C-alpha positions in Angstrom: 8.3 21.9 -0.1 9.0 20.8 3.5 10.6 17.4 4.0 8.0 14.7 4.6 8.7 11.2 6.1 5.3 9.6 5.3 4.8 8.6 1.7 1.6 9.2 -0.4 0.1 6.5 -2.6 -2.3 7.9 -5.3 -4.6 5.8 -7.5 -4.5 6.6 -11.2 -7.8 6.9 -13.0 -9.8 9.0 -15.4 -9.4 12.1 -13.1 -5.6 11.9 -13.0 -4.6 10.5 -16.4 -3.7 13.8 -18.0 0.1 13.8 -18.3 0.5 17.4 -17.1 -1.8 16.9 -14.1 0.0 13.7 -13.2 3.3 15.5 -13.3 2.0 18.2 -11.0 0.7 15.5 -8.6 4.1 13.9 -8.4 5.7 17.2 -7.8 3.1 17.9 -5.1 4.1 14.7 -3.2 2.9 11.5 -4.8 5.6 8.8 -4.1 3.7 5.7 -5.3 1.1 5.4 -8.1 -1.4 2.6 -7.7 -2.9 1.0 -10.8 -6.2 -0.6 -9.9 -6.6 -3.8 -11.9 -10.3 -4.0 -11.1 -10.8 -1.6 -14.0 -9.4 -1.5 -17.6 -7.7 -3.9 -20.0 -4.1 -5.1 -20.0 -3.2 -2.5 -22.6 -4.8 0.2 -20.5 -2.4 -0.7 -17.6 0.6 -0.9 -19.9 -0.2 2.6 -21.3 -0.8 4.0 -17.8 2.5 2.6 -16.5 4.3 4.4 -19.4 2.4 7.6 -18.5 3.6 7.3 -14.9 7.3 6.7 -15.9 7.2 9.6 -18.3 5.6 12.0 -15.8 8.0 11.0 -13.1 10.9 11.7 -15.4 9.6 15.1 -16.3 9.1 15.9 -12.6 12.6 14.7 -11.8 11.3 12.3 -9.1 11.3 8.5 -9.3 8.0 7.0 -8.1 7.0 3.4 -7.5 4.2 1.7 -9.4 1.9 -0.6 -7.4 -0.3 -3.1 -9.4 -3.3 -3.8 -7.2 -4.9 -7.1 -8.2 -8.7 -7.4 -8.3 -9.0 -10.7 -6.4 -12.2 -12.8 -6.3 -15.3 -11.0 -7.6 -17.8 -11.7 -4.8 -20.5 -9.6 -6.4 -24.1 -9.6 -7.5 -24.8 -9.7 -11.2 -26.5 -7.0 -13.3 -30.1 -5.7 -13.1 -32.5 -5.1 -16.1 -32.9 -1.5 -15.0 -29.3 -1.1 -13.7 -30.5 -1.0 -10.1 -33.4 -1.8 -7.7 -34.6 -0.2 -4.5 -34.8 -2.7 -1.7 -37.2 -2.1 1.2 -36.7 -3.6 4.8 -38.8 -6.7 5.3 -38.9 -7.6 1.5 -37.8 -11.0 0.3 -34.8 -11.1 -2.1 -33.2 -14.1 -3.8 -29.5 -14.3 -4.7 -29.4 -17.0 -7.4 -26.1 -18.6 -8.6 -27.9 -20.3 -11.6 -29.7 -17.2 -12.8 -28.6 -15.9 -16.2 -31.3 -13.3 -17.0 -30.8 -9.7 -15.5 -32.1 -9.1 -12.0 -35.2 -7.4 -10.7 -36.9 -6.4 -7.4 -37.3 -10.1 -6.5 -33.7 -11.3 -7.1 -30.5 -11.2 -9.0 -27.8 -13.5 -10.3 -24.3 -13.9 -8.8 -20.7 -13.5 -10.2 -19.6 -15.6 -7.2 -21.2 -19.0 -7.8 -20.0 -20.6 -4.6 -22.2 -18.4 -2.3 -24.9 -21.0 -1.7 -22.2 -23.4 -0.4 -20.7 -20.7 1.9 -23.8 -19.5 3.8 -26.6 -20.9 5.9 -29.8 -19.7 7.5 -29.2 -16.9 10.0 -26.1 -15.5 8.3 -25.9 -11.8 7.6 -24.8 -10.7 4.1 -23.6 -7.1 3.7 -23.8 -5.6 0.2 -22.3 -2.5 -1.3 -19.8 -1.9 1.6 -22.4 -2.7 4.2 -25.0 -0.1 3.1 -27.5 -3.0 2.5 -27.9 -5.9 4.9 -29.7 -9.2 4.0 -30.5 -12.0 6.5 -30.3 -15.5 5.0 -33.6 -17.4 5.5 -32.7 -20.6 3.7 -30.5 -22.0 1.0 -32.3 -24.1 -1.7 -30.0 -25.6 -4.3 -28.4 -22.6 -6.1 -30.7 -20.1 -4.5 -30.0 -18.1 -1.3 -33.3 -16.8 0.0 -33.0 -13.7 2.2 -35.0 -11.0 3.9 -33.9 -7.3 3.6 -32.8 -6.1 7.0 -31.3 -2.8 5.9 -32.6 -1.5 2.6 -31.4 0.9 -0.1 -30.4 1.2 -3.7 -28.6 -1.9 -5.1 -27.0 -1.5 -8.5 -25.1 -3.7 -10.9 -22.0 -5.7 -9.7 -22.0 -4.5 -6.1 -19.8 -6.4 -3.7 -21.0 -9.0 -1.1 -19.4 -9.7 2.3 -20.5 -12.1 5.0 -20.4 -10.8 8.5 -17.8 -12.6 10.4 -16.0 -13.7 7.2 -16.0 -17.3 5.9 -16.4 -16.9 2.1 -14.2 -19.6 0.5 -13.1 -17.7 -2.7 -9.4 -18.2 -3.4 -7.2 -15.0 -3.2 -5.8 -15.4 -6.7 -8.2 -15.9 -9.6 -7.3 -16.8 -13.3 -7.7 -13.0 -14.1 -5.2 -12.1 -11.3 -2.7 -14.6 -12.8 -2.9 -12.9 -16.2 -2.7 -9.5 -14.5 0.5 -10.5 -12.8 2.0 -11.2 -16.2 0.9 -7.8 -17.5 2.3 -6.0 -14.3 5.6 -7.7 -14.7 5.8 -6.8 -18.4 6.3 -3.2 -17.3 8.1 -4.2 -14.1 5.6 -3.0 -11.5 7.6 -2.3 -8.3 4.9 -3.7 -6.0 2.0 -6.1 -6.4 -0.9 -5.8 -3.9 -2.7 -9.1 -3.4 -6.4 -8.8 -2.6 -8.2 -10.9 0.1 -5.3 -13.2 1.2 -6.3 -15.4 4.1 -3.0 -16.9 5.0 0.7 -17.1 4.2 0.1 -19.8 1.5 -1.9 -17.3 -0.6 1.0 -14.8 -0.5 3.6 -17.5 -1.2 1.6 -18.5 -4.3 1.5 -14.9 -5.4 5.2 -14.6 -4.9 5.9 -17.7 -7.0 3.7 -16.4 -9.9 5.3 -12.9 -9.7 8.9 -14.4 -9.7 8.1 -16.6 -12.7 6.5 -13.8 -14.7 9.3 -11.3 -13.8 12.2 -13.7 -14.5 12.6 -12.7 -18.2 13.0 -9.1 -17.1 15.4 -9.9 -14.2 13.0 -8.2 -11.9 11.6 -9.0 -8.4 8.6 -7.0 -7.2 7.7 -6.3 -3.6 4.5 -8.0 -2.4 1.9 -6.2 -0.3 -0.8 -8.3 1.4 -4.2 -6.4 1.6 -5.7 -7.2 5.0 -9.4 -7.2 4.3 -10.7 -10.6 5.5 -11.5 -11.6 9.0 -9.6 -14.9 8.5 -6.4 -13.0 7.8 -6.3 -11.4 11.3 -5.2 -14.5 13.3 -2.6 -15.2 10.5 -1.0 -11.8 10.5 2.4 -12.9 11.8 2.6 -15.6 9.1 1.4 -13.3 6.3 3.9 -10.6 7.3 6.7 -13.2 7.3 6.2 -14.0 3.6 5.2 -10.5 2.4 7.2 -7.3 2.0 4.4 -5.3 3.6 0.7 -5.1 4.3 -2.1 -2.7 3.5 -4.7 -1.9 6.1 -7.6 -2.1 3.6 -10.3 -0.6 5.8 -13.2 -0.9 3.4 -13.8 -4.7 3.2 -12.2 -5.3 6.6 -14.7 -2.9 8.3 -17.6 -4.8 6.6 -16.4 -8.1 7.9 -15.3 -7.1 11.5 -17.5 -4.1 12.0 -16.6 -0.4 11.7 -15.9 0.0 15.5 -13.1 -2.7 15.5 -11.1 -1.1 12.7 -9.2 1.7 14.4 -7.6 -0.6 17.1 -6.9 -3.2 14.4 -5.2 -0.5 12.3 -2.9 0.5 15.2 -2.1 -3.1 15.9 -1.2 -3.9 12.3 1.0 -0.8 11.9 2.9 -1.8 15.1 3.2 -5.5 14.0 4.5 -4.5 10.5 7.2 -2.2 11.9 8.3 -4.7 14.5 8.7 -7.3 11.7 10.7 -4.9 9.6 7.9 -4.8 7.0 6.1 -1.9 5.2 2.6 -0.8 6.0 0.1 1.3 3.9 -3.1 2.7 5.5 -5.9 2.9 2.9 -9.6 3.6 2.2 -11.7 6.7 2.5 -8.8 8.8 4.0 -9.9 12.0 2.2 -13.3 10.7 0.9 -15.1 14.0 1.0 -12.5 15.5 -1.4 -14.0 13.4 -4.2 -16.5 16.3 -4.4 -15.2 19.0 -2.0 -12.1 21.2 -2.4 -11.2 20.8 1.4 -11.2 17.7 3.7 -13.3 17.4 6.8 -11.8 17.8 10.2 -12.3 14.1 10.9 -10.4 13.2 7.7 -7.5 15.4 8.8 -7.4 13.6 12.1 -7.6 10.2 10.5 -4.6 10.9 8.2 -2.7 12.5 11.1 -3.3 9.5 13.4 -2.1 7.0 10.8 1.1 9.1 10.5 1.5 9.3 14.3 1.1 5.5 14.5 4.1 5.2 12.1 2.5 4.1 8.8 4.9 4.1 5.9 2.2 5.5 3.5 -1.3 6.9 3.4 -3.3 6.0 0.3 -5.8 7.8 -1.9 -8.3 5.8 -4.0 -11.3 7.4 -5.7 -10.1 10.8 -4.5 -7.4 10.8 -7.2 -8.8 8.2 -9.6 -12.3 9.8 -10.1 -12.5 12.9 -7.8 -12.9 16.5 -8.8 -9.8 17.7 -7.0 -6.9 15.1 -7.4 -4.1 17.6 -7.2 -5.6 19.5 -4.2 -6.1 16.2 -2.4 -2.5 15.3 -2.7 -1.4 18.8 -1.6 -3.7 18.7 1.5 -2.6 15.2 2.4 1.1 16.2 2.2 0.4 19.2 4.5 -1.3 17.0 7.1 1.6 14.5 7.1 4.2 17.3 7.6 2.3 18.8 10.5 1.6 15.4 12.2 5.3 14.5 11.9 6.2 17.7 13.9 4.5 16.2 16.9 6.2 14.5 19.9 7.6 11.1 19.2 9.0 8.4 21.5 12.7 8.3 22.5 14.8 6.3 20.1 16.5 4.4 23.0 13.2 2.6 23.7 13.5 0.9 20.4 16.9 -0.7 21.2 16.3 -2.0 24.7 16.5 -5.8 24.9 17.2 -6.1 21.2 19.9 -8.4 19.7 20.9 -8.4 16.1 21.9 -11.6 14.3 23.2 -9.8 11.2 26.2 -7.5 10.9 24.4 -5.3 8.3 21.4 -4.9 10.7 23.7 -3.9 13.6 25.4 -1.3 11.4 22.0 0.2 10.4 21.0 0.4 14.1 24.4 1.9 15.0 24.0 4.6 12.4 20.6 5.6 13.8 21.8 5.7 17.4 24.9 7.7 16.6 23.2 10.1 14.2 20.5 10.8 16.8 22.9 11.5 19.6 25.3 13.6 17.5 22.5 15.7 16.0 23.7 14.6 12.5 22.2 16.4 9.5 21.6 13.2 7.5 22.1 9.4 7.5 23.4 8.1 4.1 23.2 4.5 3.2 25.0 3.2 0.1 22.8 0.2 -0.8 22.3 -2.3 -3.5 19.2 -4.2 -2.3 17.6 -1.5 0.0 17.7 -3.6 3.1 19.8 -1.3 5.3 17.5 1.8 4.7 14.5 -0.4 5.3 15.7 -1.4 8.8 16.6 2.2 9.5 13.2 3.4 8.5 11.4 1.1 11.0 12.5 3.4 13.9 11.3 6.9 14.7 14.1 9.4 14.1 14.1 13.0 13.0 17.3 12.6 11.0 16.5 12.2 7.3 17.8 9.0 5.7 19.2 9.2 2.1 19.6 5.9 0.3 22.0 6.0 -2.6 21.8 3.1 -5.0 23.1 2.2 -8.4 19.9 0.2 -9.2 16.9 1.9 -10.6 14.6 -0.9 -9.4 15.9 -0.5 -5.8 15.4 3.3 -6.0 11.8 2.9 -7.0 11.1 0.3 -4.4 12.5 2.5 -1.6 10.0 5.3 -2.7 7.6 3.6 -0.2 9.9 3.5 2.8 9.0 6.0 5.5 11.7 8.7 6.1 13.8 7.5 3.2 14.7 9.6 0.2 16.1 7.3 -2.5 18.6 8.7 -5.0 20.3 7.1 -7.9 24.1 7.1 -7.8 26.5 5.0 -9.7 28.6 3.9 -6.7 32.2 3.3 -7.7 33.8 0.0 -6.9 36.5 1.9 -4.9 35.2 2.7 -1.4 36.9 6.1 -0.9 35.8 7.3 -4.3 32.2 6.2 -3.5 32.2 8.0 -0.2 33.5 11.2 -2.0 30.8 10.8 -4.6 28.1 10.4 -1.9 29.2 13.6 -0.2 29.2 15.5 -3.5 25.7 14.2 -4.0 24.6 15.7 -0.7 26.3 19.0 -1.3 24.8 19.5 -4.7 21.3 19.0 -3.3 22.0 21.3 -0.3 21.3 18.5 2.1 24.6 19.3 3.9 26.8 22.3 4.1 30.3 23.0 5.4 30.7 22.0 9.0 27.7 19.6 9.0 28.0 16.1 10.5 26.5 13.1 8.7 26.7 9.3 9.1 27.3 7.0 6.2 27.0 3.2 5.9 28.4 1.0 3.1 29.8 -2.5 2.5 33.2 -3.8 1.7 33.7 -5.1 -0.9 31.4 -2.5 -2.6 28.3 -3.8 -4.4 28.0 -7.1 -2.5 24.3 -7.5 -1.5 23.8 -7.8 2.2 27.3 -6.7 2.7 26.8 -3.4 4.8 29.6 -3.7 7.4 30.9 -0.2 7.8 29.7 3.0 9.5 31.6 6.2 9.2 30.9 9.6 10.8 31.9 12.5 8.5 32.1 16.2 8.9 31.8 18.3 5.7 35.0 20.3 5.1 
């Protein structure tokens, strides 16, 4: 399989829960498995995490597990018939106090605060914007609307307000319980739905750290950018997160479809500049839920995210519920490899006018620069925390980065870093022995051969976190 820098996140669901199929998907290129906490019980997720760990062991590739929290349920309630057909011009009432099932005249709400969050003239977008309601008036707990864009509305479909402004907190009581579940199997990443600001992410971080403490674990935190209010706070959200997800579904409903591509490019650029991770998600290969091949537009969409420098591209329903989960992963991997062959900007541009406050960061940059100009076969980072490979991965370079770590949790976390291949190696406390071990590792995997040049970074004393202070250029004997 050709080497690929961009990582693939696949969502686990009924279509991909067969152990043999999941193993094939990991072999085909899945780097991160997403568990969607909007569906299933706590035990379901614990069982699925076990399934992932076992499949990854059989495939001989460590993958990261990402627990994706549901966030606030801003949804309509259930209908007596399961669904209704709304026609333009009809009146429809969203009633927070309604307990009986809905009908053609109105429906109850899971989100009881809606009457406080809207006013006459607001536009409500239901079911990912396929249905549009204009608010006529708010009377007590009832939101009276006129159907602007009709269609079929079924049980529990989502509600967005155009222009944002729904007050629901990012973390619900269910999310808090789900964090405990995710930490019980040491999820490598937790994705937080609908954060509006840095405070939402700091609260999630605190809850994760408390729940993970008994397991001596610290997950990475991914902020899903899907609210209009999050856009002006992006710098602050990035500062307190480990990465962001460009969650194009809900975001498109709030800001309008046309605004999303430029926002996506901006977010990828901001994340990389802040030394943070970025995942591009939603409908990337949507047609492959039912078709064995993607559309040309989907191929371009995935390729453009790769060209912009995203760390990962994500599959949702395509692998969770689609007919062709394995084929979708294979197609996506092919698109990433082809896109990565394209022209890329000169590395020098990344360094002009930059100063580094930290020694380890300077070493990381020195390794990139030297390897690029020497035409090195590989860059090797001996790392405890994963920081040095992360900094290296923020820059476009054709030289593959191999991160050798003695910590399984660090290896799994680095599965999401662009252009980084994480490998487990019990680094010796003696520097020279560790360097010899590293070269042996590369030779056994046919990464380097006799005469090849590679760059290696490590810290002295060995094993001290944040201690990378040495760069060595080696030629294989």
